C-alpha positions as CSV (number, residue, x, y, z in Angstrom):
1,X,0.0,0.0,0.0
2,X,2.9,2.3,0.7
3,X,4.2,1.8,-2.8
4,X,0.7,2.8,-4.1
5,X,0.8,6.1,-2.3
6,X,4.4,6.7,-3.3
7,X,3.4,6.1,-6.9
8,X,0.5,8.6,-6.5
9,X,2.9,11.2,-5.1
10,X,5.3,10.7,-7.9
11,X,2.4,11.0,-10.4
12,X,1.3,14.3,-8.8
13,X,4.9,15.6,-9.0
14,X,5.0,14.7,-12.7
15,X,1.8,16.7,-13.3
16,X,3.2,19.7,-11.4
17,X,6.4,19.5,-13.4
18,X,4.4,19.8,-16.6
19,X,2.5,22.7,-15.2
20,X,5.8,24.3,-14.2
21,X,7.2,24.0,-17.7
22,X,4.0,25.5,-19.1
23,X,4.2,28.5,-16.8
24,X,7.8,29.3,-17.6
25,X,7.8,28.4,-21.3
26,X,4.3,29.5,-22.5
27,X,3.3,29.2,-26.1
28,X,6.3,27.3,-27.5
29,X,3.9,24.9,-29.3
30,X,2.2,27.8,-30.9
31,X,5.2,29.2,-32.6
32,X,4.8,29.7,-36.4
33,X,7.4,28.6,-38.9
34,X,7.7,29.5,-42.5
35,X,6.6,26.1,-43.7
36,X,3.4,26.4,-41.8
37,X,2.3,29.3,-43.9
38,X,-0.1,28.8,-46.9
39,X,1.6,28.9,-50.3
40,X,1.2,32.1,-52.3
41,X,2.4,32.7,-55.9
42,X,2.6,35.8,-58.1
43,X,-0.8,36.8,-59.2
44,X,-2.6,35.0,-56.4
45,X,-5.6,36.9,-54.9
46,X,-4.2,36.6,-51.4
47,X,-3.1,39.9,-50.0
48,X,-3.3,39.5,-46.2
49,X,-2.6,36.7,-43.9
50,X,-3.5,37.8,-40.4
51,X,-2.2,34.9,-38.4
52,X,-1.9,37.2,-35.3
53,X,-5.5,38.3,-35.6
54,X,-4.7,42.0,-35.1
55,X,-6.7,43.5,-38.0
56,X,-10.4,44.2,-38.1
57,X,-12.4,42.6,-40.9
58,X,-13.3,46.0,-42.2
59,X,-9.7,47.2,-42.5
60,X,-8.5,43.8,-43.8
61,X,-11.0,44.2,-46.7
62,X,-10.0,47.8,-47.3
63,X,-6.3,46.9,-47.4
64,X,-6.9,43.9,-49.7
65,X,-8.8,46.1,-52.2
66,X,-6.1,48.7,-52.2
67,X,-3.4,46.1,-52.9
68,X,-5.5,44.5,-55.6
69,X,-6.0,47.8,-57.3
70,X,-2.3,48.6,-57.0
71,X,-1.5,45.3,-58.7
72,X,-3.9,46.0,-61.5
73,X,-2.5,49.5,-62.0
74,X,1.2,48.9,-61.7
75,X,1.9,45.2,-61.7
76,X,3.4,45.4,-58.2
77,X,1.9,43.2,-55.5
78,X,2.0,44.0,-51.8
79,X,1.2,41.4,-49.2
80,X,0.9,41.7,-45.5
81,X,1.5,38.9,-43.0
82,X,1.1,39.1,-39.2
83,X,2.6,36.4,-36.9
84,X,1.7,35.9,-33.3
85,X,4.8,34.0,-32.2
86,X,7.9,33.2,-34.2
87,X,10.1,30.1,-33.8
88,X,12.9,30.4,-31.2
89,X,15.8,32.5,-32.7
90,X,13.7,33.8,-35.6
91,X,13.3,37.5,-36.2
92,X,10.7,39.4,-38.3
93,X,13.5,40.1,-40.8
94,X,14.7,36.4,-41.1
95,X,11.1,35.2,-41.2
96,X,10.2,37.7,-44.0
97,X,13.2,36.8,-46.0
98,X,12.6,33.1,-45.8
99,X,8.9,33.4,-46.6
100,X,9.7,35.7,-49.5
101,X,12.1,33.0,-50.9
102,X,9.5,30.3,-50.3
103,X,6.7,32.1,-52.1
104,X,8.8,33.6,-54.9
105,X,11.8,31.3,-55.4
106,X,13.2,32.9,-58.6
107,X,14.3,36.5,-59.3
108,X,11.6,36.7,-62.0
109,X,8.9,35.8,-59.5
110,X,10.3,38.2,-56.9
111,X,10.7,41.2,-59.1
112,X,7.4,43.0,-58.5
113,X,6.7,41.6,-55.0
114,X,6.6,43.4,-51.7
115,X,6.2,41.5,-48.4
116,X,5.5,43.2,-45.1
117,X,5.7,41.0,-42.0
118,X,4.7,42.0,-38.4
119,X,5.4,40.0,-35.3
120,X,2.9,41.1,-32.6
121,X,5.0,39.9,-29.7
122,X,7.8,42.3,-30.4
123,X,5.8,44.7,-32.7
124,X,8.7,44.4,-35.1
125,X,8.1,45.0,-38.8
126,X,10.2,43.8,-41.7
127,X,9.8,44.6,-45.4
128,X,11.2,42.6,-48.3
129,X,10.9,43.6,-51.9
130,X,12.0,42.4,-55.3
131,X,14.4,44.1,-57.7
132,X,11.7,45.9,-59.8
133,X,9.7,47.1,-56.8
134,X,13.0,48.3,-55.1
135,X,13.4,50.8,-58.0
136,X,10.7,52.9,-56.4
137,X,10.5,51.5,-52.9
138,X,14.1,52.2,-52.0
139,X,15.9,50.7,-48.9
140,X,15.6,54.0,-47.1
141,X,11.9,54.4,-47.7
142,X,11.2,50.7,-46.9
143,X,13.1,51.1,-43.6
144,X,11.2,54.3,-42.8
145,X,7.9,52.7,-43.5
146,X,8.7,49.8,-41.1
147,X,10.3,51.8,-38.3
148,X,8.4,55.1,-38.6
149,X,5.1,55.0,-40.5
150,X,4.2,51.7,-38.9
151,X,6.5,51.7,-35.9
152,X,5.3,54.9,-34.3
153,X,1.6,53.8,-33.8
154,X,2.9,50.4,-32.7
155,X,5.4,51.8,-30.2
156,X,3.0,54.4,-28.7
157,X,-0.1,52.3,-28.3
158,X,0.1,49.0,-30.3
159,X,-2.4,50.4,-32.8
160,X,-2.2,47.7,-35.4
161,X,-5.0,48.9,-37.6
162,X,-3.6,52.4,-37.8
163,X,-0.1,51.1,-38.4
164,X,-1.2,49.0,-41.4
165,X,-3.5,51.7,-42.8
166,X,-0.8,54.3,-42.6
167,X,1.8,51.9,-44.0
168,X,-0.4,50.9,-46.9
169,X,-1.1,54.5,-47.8
170,X,2.6,55.3,-48.0
171,X,3.5,52.1,-49.8
172,X,0.7,52.5,-52.4
173,X,1.7,56.2,-53.0
174,X,5.4,55.3,-53.5
175,X,4.8,52.2,-55.6
176,X,2.3,54.2,-57.8
177,X,5.1,56.7,-58.7
178,X,3.8,59.5,-56.5
179,X,6.0,61.6,-54.2
180,X,6.8,59.9,-50.9
181,X,4.5,61.4,-48.3
182,X,7.1,60.6,-45.6
183,X,6.7,59.3,-42.1
184,X,4.4,60.9,-39.5
185,X,5.9,63.1,-36.8
186,X,6.3,61.2,-33.5
187,X,4.8,64.0,-31.4
188,X,1.4,62.7,-30.3
189,X,1.2,61.5,-26.7
190,X,-1.2,58.6,-26.4
191,X,-2.7,58.1,-22.9
192,X,-3.8,54.5,-23.5
193,X,-3.0,51.6,-21.3
194,X,-0.2,49.6,-22.9
195,X,-0.6,46.0,-23.9
196,X,2.8,45.0,-22.5
197,X,3.5,44.4,-18.8
198,X,6.0,46.6,-17.1
199,X,9.1,45.1,-15.5
200,X,7.5,45.4,-12.1
201,X,4.4,43.6,-13.3
202,X,6.4,40.9,-15.0
203,X,8.3,40.3,-11.7
204,X,5.1,40.3,-9.7
205,X,3.4,37.8,-12.1
206,X,6.5,35.6,-12.0
207,X,6.4,35.7,-8.2
208,X,2.7,34.8,-8.2
209,X,3.4,31.9,-10.6
210,X,6.2,30.7,-8.3
211,X,3.8,30.8,-5.3
212,X,1.2,28.8,-7.2
213,X,3.8,26.2,-8.2
214,X,5.2,25.8,-4.7
215,X,1.6,25.4,-3.4
216,X,1.0,22.6,-5.9
217,X,4.3,20.9,-4.9
218,X,3.4,21.1,-1.2
219,X,-0.1,19.8,-1.9
220,X,1.3,17.0,-4.1
221,X,3.5,15.9,-1.3
222,X,1.2,16.4,1.8
223,X,-2.1,15.1,0.4
224,X,-0.8,11.6,-0.4
225,X,1.0,11.4,2.9
226,X,-2.0,12.6,4.9
227,X,-4.2,10.1,3.0
228,X,-1.8,7.3,3.8
229,X,-1.7,8.1,7.6
230,X,-5.5,8.4,7.7
231,X,-5.8,5.1,6.0
232,X,-3.4,3.5,8.5
233,X,-5.2,5.2,11.5
234,X,-8.5,3.8,10.4
235,X,-7.1,0.4,10.0
236,X,-7.5,0.3,6.2
């Protein structure tokens, strides 16, 4: 009978170990890799893949129509991809480059393509473009679109819809041959509660998680022992 309760205690400890790993390493199974993305080829009527689910349906439709019209007018295709969690060691830049190569494996297929990738965990934005598109969407403009036009609303208040709408307006203008409207001025002060925890909140949450885990460990040890002694005392 003692072996039975020892086995139960070990079983509880195993469960607690799994819970502990889940608390300290959340979401690892939810990471998105390049090869999990749907295939897209030049001319495909797929303009937005909102894997992170940060865009409203209204704005997703608006952006898709703008990119479709741009492709019809200029032959240049812009696609937006949002990712909720990247594989370990991956960055928005490395993910965007790998996805661009997967979707458009030859220089000819890449020529008129522009790919914008957002990771909503870091709010990082990366833009990759083909040779023909780069003639108008230069490196400096692409960097400014990612870091300023989209980066400012993302940094100030994680305003994803505004970031993509502003970024789209600038991309469409530049790729249509119009003068670059430039980035917005980073002067507005947004008094909106941020979506990311402060360092103090992170430490507090980590402390709470530790207390919960320790409580589970104590319970996993004490309950089987108490049950065993009660069983012995009652002559079971």
